[in-house]
DRENMI-549214 format. One record per residue: residue number from 1; residue in one letter; x, y, z of N, C-alpha, C in turn. Coordinates in steps of 0.1 Angstrom, whole numbers, plus 5000, padded with zeros to 4 digits. Layout:
<pts>
NUM/a/X/Y/Z/X/Y/Z/X/Y/Z
...
</pts>
This chain:
<pts>
1/m/1793/8799/1418/1798/8810/1426/1789/8812/1439
2/a/1777/8810/1437/1767/8812/1449/1770/8802/1460
3/e/1774/8790/1456/1777/8780/1466/1790/8784/1474
4/m/1800/8789/1467/1812/8793/1474/1809/8805/1484
5/t/1801/8814/1479/1797/8825/1488/1790/8820/1500
6/a/1780/8811/1498/1773/8806/1510/1782/8798/1519
7/l/1792/8791/1514/1801/8784/1522/1810/8793/1530
8/t/1815/8804/1524/1823/8814/1531/1815/8821/1542
9/v/1803/8825/1539/1795/8831/1549/1793/8822/1561
10/g/1790/8809/1558/1788/8799/1569/1800/8797/1577
11/i/1812/8797/1571/1824/8795/1579/1827/8808/1587
12/y/1826/8820/1582/1829/8832/1589/1818/8834/1600
13/r/1806/8829/1599/1796/8830/1609/1799/8821/1621
14/e/1806/8810/1618/1808/8800/1629/1822/8802/1636
15/y/1832/8806/1629/1845/8807/1635/1850/8822/1635
16/t/1859/8824/1645/1865/8838/1646/1880/8836/1649
17/t/1887/8846/1646/1902/8846/1648/1906/8857/1657
18/s/1917/8855/1664/1922/8866/1672/1937/8865/1672
19/i/1944/8875/1677/1958/8876/1678/1962/8870/1691
20/a/1972/8861/1691/1976/8855/1704/1984/8866/1712
21/p/1983/8865/1725/1991/8875/1733/2006/8874/1730
22/g/2012/8886/1729/2026/8886/1726/2029/8888/1711
23/f/2019/8887/1703/2021/8888/1688/2014/8900/1682
24/e/2010/8909/1691/2002/8921/1686/2010/8929/1676
25/n/2023/8931/1677/2031/8939/1668/2040/8931/1659
26/k/2037/8919/1656/2045/8911/1648/2038/8906/1635
27/t/2045/8904/1625/2040/8899/1612/2046/8886/1609
28/p/2039/8877/1602/2045/8865/1598/2055/8867/1586
29/g/2066/8860/1587/2075/8861/1576/2074/8849/1567
30/i/2073/8852/1554/2072/8841/1544/2085/8841/1536
31/t/2091/8830/1537/2104/8829/1530/2103/8822/1516
32/s/2111/8827/1507/2113/8821/1494/2127/8816/1493
33/r/2131/8812/1482/2145/8807/1481/2155/8819/1482
34/f/2151/8831/1479/2161/8842/1478/2157/8853/1488
35/e/2145/8854/1493/2140/8866/1499/2130/8863/1510
36/v/2129/8871/1520/2119/8870/1531/2108/8881/1528
37/f/2096/8877/1527/2085/8887/1525/2078/8889/1538
38/y/2074/8901/1541/2067/8904/1554/2061/8918/1552
39/d/2052/8921/1561/2045/8934/1561/2054/8944/1568
40/e/2058/8954/1561/2067/8964/1566/2061/8974/1576
41/t/2047/8973/1578/2041/8982/1588/2042/8978/1602
42/f/2047/8965/1604/2049/8960/1617/2064/8961/1621
43/r/2067/8962/1634/2081/8963/1639/2089/8950/1638
44/e/2083/8939/1641/2090/8926/1642/2084/8916/1633
45/v/2093/8906/1629/2088/8895/1621/2089/8883/1630
46/a/2078/8875/1630/2077/8863/1639/2081/8851/1631
</pts>
């Protein structure tokens, strides 16, 4: 477990993420065979 924690800390220390312009109010939609899952707190699904 300690190795995974050290790896995660190293990755997050090196890389950052940001939201691309134009996608600030959108959530990713994940489709299954019968339903689309998304975060209901956002107005649009990308």
